[in-house]
C-alpha positions, 0 to 999 in steps of 0.5 A: 634972130628968130623969125618964127616963134611958137609958144605953148600953141594949142588947137582944139576942134569941136567934136560936134558931140557936145562934149570935149573936142579933138586936140590937134595941137597941145602946148607946141613951142619952138622957134626958127632962126633966120637962114635956117631950114627946119624939117617938120615931121610927124605921122598923119594927124600929128598936127602939122597942117594945123600948125601951118594954118595957124601960122598963116591965120587960116585958123585961130589957135585955142591957146598960146601964140605964134609970131612971124618976123616979130608980128602976131600971126593974126596981123596981116602984115606978118604974111607980107614976107611969107611964101607958101606952097600947099600940099594940095594946091589948085592952081588955075590950069588956064594960066601959064607958069609966068601967069601964075607967078604974075598973079601971085605977085599982084596979090602980094602988091609986088611992083611990075618992075620988080617982078620983071627983074626977078622973073627969069632968075626964079624960073632958072632957080627951079629949072622951069625957064623953058616952060614959063609960057606953057599952060599949067594944064600941060604940066606934070605933077613935078613941074607944078611943084617947081612952079609952085615953089617959084610963085612962093618966092615972088614976094621975096619972102623972109619965110617959106612954108613948104608942104610936101614940095617934092611930092611927085617930083622925079629924082632929077627934079628932087635934086634941083629942088634940094639945091634950090632950097639950099640956095634960098637958105644961103640968101638968109631966108628961113624955111619950114619944110613939111615932108614925108620923104625923110631922106629929102629932109635929112639932106637939107634941114638944119633942125628937125621938129617931130610932132605926134598927137599934137605934141612935140616928142623930139626936136634938135639939130640933124646931128643930135637926132641921127647920132647914137651917142652911146655907140662909138666908131673907132677907126684903128689898125686893129689887125689881129689884136684881141681887144677886151673892154671891162664891162664897167666901161662898155662892150665891143659890138663889132670889130674888124681889122680896121675899126671897132664899134663900141657901146660905152656905159658913159661918155667919160669911159671913152678915154680909158677905152682909148688908153687900152688901145694905146697900151696895145700900140694900136694906131687910132685914126679917128673916133666918132659917134655912130649915126643912124638915118633920120628915118630910123630916128623918126621911127624910133621916136614915134614907136617910143611915144606910142609905147609910153602913151 
């Protein structure tokens, strides 16, 4: 079931010059399933923040539509089950961590008894159980991010919109937040995660959407975005055998005594290549596509998009 549906969404801001405008989003379409983490990536000015603003009805789209939990983003009821952590939050620093969570709960209309029941579990989830009574002005940036995640969860939302949730967090804190996000997903909640820390996105996201200049330039599962489909790693007891592959099938990119990396012309050519190894009586342990990091995939995508205009 899709809990977020974005269809042909566009947003054009007036330029103030009396002609044309600034295109922030241009025909964006994607969906988020229940219990799924989607990483939203893109360079500065790609349209990520505008997309969040439309989902939260902070700004209106020029065209297209966005739906949350089956309701239009313009419907106030659609936001009752949405938790949000902005990038540049300004929490009242005279509040304690618990005070901030209680204030958020009251704004959502959460009953006091329900808030009390979930207070300690939420603080534990984000590793802030020892700091709940401390004033926010004494929090580090990482602590503010963690308590910000907790306040985003006080209404027991179906959907979480997180803008740079690990910004300023130390390595241990990043691990704790990563584990918290996976637990939240396993509870059946859906998350859109906007982050410039691609390694963090790679460690938790099920799918990725890459925006550039207001358009989606690539989207897919993590496996789809990080696999080099034409590059195959064959783990085998190569030993000192000399393996030659006909050019019509592919070419050997590298070889060692225990594996070889092959670039195949077409996926259908893999079996003939394996047959060549069988004929040489070379034991094969595994065959798998070569993978690259999400960061490299992102850079390749943006570079290709810039070159093609």
